[in-house]
C-alpha positions in Angstrom: 72.6 129.9 169.8 74.0 129.7 166.3 75.0 133.0 164.9 73.5 133.9 161.4 75.3 136.1 158.8 73.1 137.5 156.2 75.0 138.1 152.9 72.5 140.6 151.7 71.9 144.3 151.7 68.1 143.8 151.8 66.3 145.7 154.5 63.1 143.5 153.9 65.2 140.3 154.4 66.6 141.6 157.5 63.2 142.7 158.8 61.7 139.4 157.9 64.4 137.5 159.9 64.2 139.9 162.8 60.3 139.3 163.1 61.1 135.5 163.1 63.3 135.8 166.2 66.7 136.0 164.5 69.1 138.9 164.6 71.7 138.3 162.0 74.9 140.0 161.3 74.6 141.8 157.9 77.6 141.6 155.6 77.1 142.8 152.1 78.9 140.4 149.6 79.7 143.0 146.8 79.7 140.5 144.2 79.4 141.4 140.6 76.0 140.1 139.5 76.5 140.4 135.9 79.0 137.5 135.8 75.9 135.1 135.7 74.0 135.6 132.3 72.0 133.3 130.3 70.6 131.3 133.1 66.9 130.6 133.3 65.4 132.8 136.1 65.2 130.1 139.0 68.7 129.2 138.2 69.9 132.7 138.2 68.4 133.3 141.6 70.1 130.3 143.0 73.4 131.1 141.3 73.4 134.6 142.6 72.7 133.3 146.1 75.5 130.9 145.9 77.9 133.6 144.8 76.9 136.0 147.5 77.2 133.2 150.3 80.5 132.0 149.1 82.0 135.5 149.0 80.9 136.3 152.6 81.8 132.9 154.0 85.4 133.3 152.7 86.0 136.3 155.0 88.0 135.5 158.3 86.0 138.0 160.5 82.8 136.0 160.9 81.6 135.1 164.2 82.6 131.6 165.4 80.3 128.8 164.4 78.2 131.2 162.1 75.9 129.9 159.4 76.1 132.1 156.3 73.0 132.9 154.2 73.1 134.3 150.6 69.7 135.1 149.1 68.8 136.7 145.7 65.3 137.1 144.1 64.1 137.4 140.5 60.7 137.9 139.0 60.0 135.5 136.0 57.5 137.1 133.4 57.2 135.5 130.1 60.3 133.5 130.6 62.4 136.5 131.4 64.3 137.2 134.6 63.6 140.6 136.0 65.8 141.9 138.8 66.0 145.6 140.0 64.9 147.9 137.3 67.4 150.6 138.2 65.8 153.4 136.2 62.3 154.8 136.3 61.8 154.1 132.5 62.6 150.4 133.0 60.3 150.2 136.2 57.4 151.8 134.1 57.9 149.6 131.2 57.8 146.4 133.6 54.7 147.6 135.3 53.0 148.0 132.0 53.9 144.4 131.2 52.9 143.0 134.6 49.7 144.7 135.5 46.7 142.5 135.3 49.0 139.4 135.1 50.8 136.9 137.1 54.4 136.1 137.5 56.7 134.0 139.4 59.2 135.3 142.1 62.1 133.0 142.7 64.3 133.4 145.6 67.6 131.4 145.7 68.7 130.5 149.2 72.3 129.4 150.0 73.3 128.4 153.5 76.9 127.4 154.3 78.1 126.2 157.7 81.7 126.7 159.2 82.9 123.4 158.0 82.0 124.4 154.4 78.9 122.3 154.0 76.3 123.9 151.9 72.5 123.4 151.6 70.8 125.5 148.8 67.4 125.6 147.1 65.1 127.9 145.3 61.5 129.0 146.5 59.1 130.0 143.9 55.9 132.0 144.5 53.2 133.0 142.0 52.3 136.7 142.4 49.1 138.1 141.0 49.2 141.8 140.0 46.2 144.3 139.8 45.3 146.0 136.6 46.8 149.3 137.7 46.3 152.5 135.8 49.0 154.4 134.0 48.6 157.1 136.7 49.0 154.6 139.5 52.1 153.3 137.8 53.6 156.8 137.4 52.9 157.7 141.0 54.4 154.5 142.4 57.6 154.7 140.2 57.9 158.4 141.4 58.2 157.1 144.9 61.4 155.5 143.9 60.5 152.3 145.8 60.3 149.8 142.8 63.7 150.8 141.3 65.7 148.9 144.0 63.8 145.8 144.3 63.6 142.7 142.3 60.4 142.7 140.0 59.8 146.4 140.6 57.4 145.8 143.3 57.3 145.1 147.2 54.5 143.2 148.8 55.4 144.7 152.2 55.5 148.5 151.2 53.9 150.8 148.9 53.3 148.1 146.3 51.3 145.9 148.5 48.1 147.4 147.3 49.0 146.4 143.6 49.3 142.8 144.5 46.0 141.0 144.5 47.0 137.5 145.6 50.0 135.2 146.3 50.3 131.5 145.7 53.0 130.1 147.9 55.1 131.4 150.9 54.4 135.2 151.6 57.7 135.7 153.1 59.4 134.5 149.9 58.2 137.5 148.1 59.6 139.7 150.7 63.0 138.1 150.1 63.5 135.0 152.4 61.4 131.9 152.6 61.4 131.1 156.3 59.9 127.5 155.8 62.7 126.8 153.2 65.3 128.4 155.4 64.2 126.2 158.3 64.6 123.1 156.0 68.2 124.2 155.1 69.1 124.6 158.6 67.9 121.2 159.5 70.0 119.9 156.4 73.2 121.2 158.1 72.4 119.4 161.3 71.1 122.4 163.3 67.5 123.1 164.6 65.5 126.5 163.8 65.2 127.4 167.6 69.1 127.4 167.4 68.9 130.7 165.4 66.5 132.5 167.7 68.2 135.3 169.7 
C-alpha cells in the first residue's frame, strides 16, 4: 500500500477519498493563497494546488514512501475566479449572479512522490444552477455552508438542491477528481489499487 498525504483541510475531499477506499493522512499546508493573483481561474486553481503540495511535501515527518496531494478549487463565472466568499454579503452577491446560469468549477491537482517527481493537472466541470429565489438565497447563506467553500456552494450538502445539472466529473465539484487523480498516480508509476487501504 502506498500512503497518501492530503494537503487540504477540506472535509469533502477527505470524504470523497475515503469513499474511494483511500484513508489519507491530512496535513494542512497553511500557505498564503493571496500570493497568487492575476492568474486565469484554471491557472489559479492549479497554482494553489502546486503551492499546497510543495509546502507539505517539504516536511520531514511524512510517512515513508508517501504521495502528497495538493488540491484547490475555484469557480469561474464571467471570467472571474471565485474562491470562498468568506462573508454573508459576498455569498449573497455571488448567488444572485450565479442563479439560473452555468459556471465552470476548476480543481487543480498536484501529486508529488518521495523522489520529488510531480504530476499536475486541472479538472474542469460545468455546473448549472437553479434560478433560486431571494428567500432561498438568504436561507442558504444563513446556514453558513456557502461561506467556506469555493464558489459559495456544495453539491454534496445543503446546496445540492440548487444545482440542476453537472457536465463532467461529479467528484471534481466536490473537490477532487478521482479519474484525474488515478491518471496522475499512474504518471508517477503507481497503480490506483496501491492507494486502497
